C-alpha positions in Angstrom: 11.5 4.9 -10.0 8.1 6.2 -10.9 6.8 9.7 -11.5 7.0 12.1 -8.6 4.0 14.3 -7.8 4.2 17.2 -5.3 1.2 17.2 -3.0 0.3 20.8 -2.1 -3.5 20.4 -1.8 -6.0 17.7 -1.0 -6.8 17.6 -4.7 -3.2 16.7 -5.4 -3.4 14.0 -2.8 -6.6 12.6 -4.3 -5.0 12.4 -7.7 -1.9 10.8 -6.3 -3.9 8.0 -4.6 -5.9 7.4 -7.8 -2.8 7.4 -10.0 -1.0 5.0 -7.6 -3.9 2.6 -7.6 -4.2 2.8 -11.4 -0.4 2.3 -11.8 -0.6 -0.8 -9.6 -3.4 -2.2 -11.7 -5.8 -2.5 -8.8 -9.5 -1.9 -8.5 -10.7 0.3 -5.7 -11.8 -2.9 -3.9 -8.4 -4.5 -4.2 -6.5 -1.4 -3.2 -8.8 -0.9 -0.2 -8.4 -4.5 0.9 -4.6 -4.2 0.6 -4.7 -0.9 2.7 -7.0 -2.3 5.3 -9.8 0.2 4.7 -13.3 0.2 3.3 -13.7 0.6 -0.5 -16.1 3.5 0.1 -13.5 5.3 2.2 -10.9 4.9 -0.6 -13.4 6.2 -3.1 -14.0 9.3 -0.9 -10.2 9.8 -0.7 -9.8 9.6 -4.5 -12.7 12.1 -4.8 -11.0 14.5 -2.3 -13.8 14.2 0.2 -12.2 12.6 3.3 -9.5 15.1 3.8 -10.0 17.2 7.0 -6.9 15.7 8.7 -4.9 15.8 5.5 -5.7 19.5 5.0 -4.3 20.2 8.5 -1.2 18.1 8.0 -0.4 19.7 4.6 -0.9 23.2 6.1 1.5 22.5 9.0 4.1 21.0 6.7 4.0 23.7 4.1 4.1 26.5 6.7 7.2 24.8 8.2 8.8 25.0 4.7 8.4 21.2 3.9 7.5 19.8 0.6 5.4 16.6 0.4 6.2 14.5 -2.7 4.6 11.2 -3.6 6.5 8.8 -5.9 4.1 6.8 -7.9 4.8 3.2 -8.7 5.8 2.3 -12.2 2.8 0.8 -14.0 2.6 -2.9 -13.3 5.4 -2.8 -10.6 3.0 -3.6 -7.7 1.4 -6.5 -9.7 4.9 -8.0 -10.1 5.7 -7.7 -6.4 2.4 -9.3 -5.2 1.8 -11.7 -8.0 -1.4 -10.0 -9.0 
């Protein structure tokens, strides 16, 4: 299992997205294609710019006492699964 990162802010989320992509060995274009989104949108996510909905979701969850944790993939694990 990979490293776990607690997501408390949109900056935490942005870092988790970038780290997951890096651990998977993917470019932004490859990750965006895999996720079915535009590369520019992924870039905005990684920069913490497209986060209005995420901010609201995190606020609701944390005020309800929930913790949001992202488990990052082990480096290279995604490449092995997809043959990349």
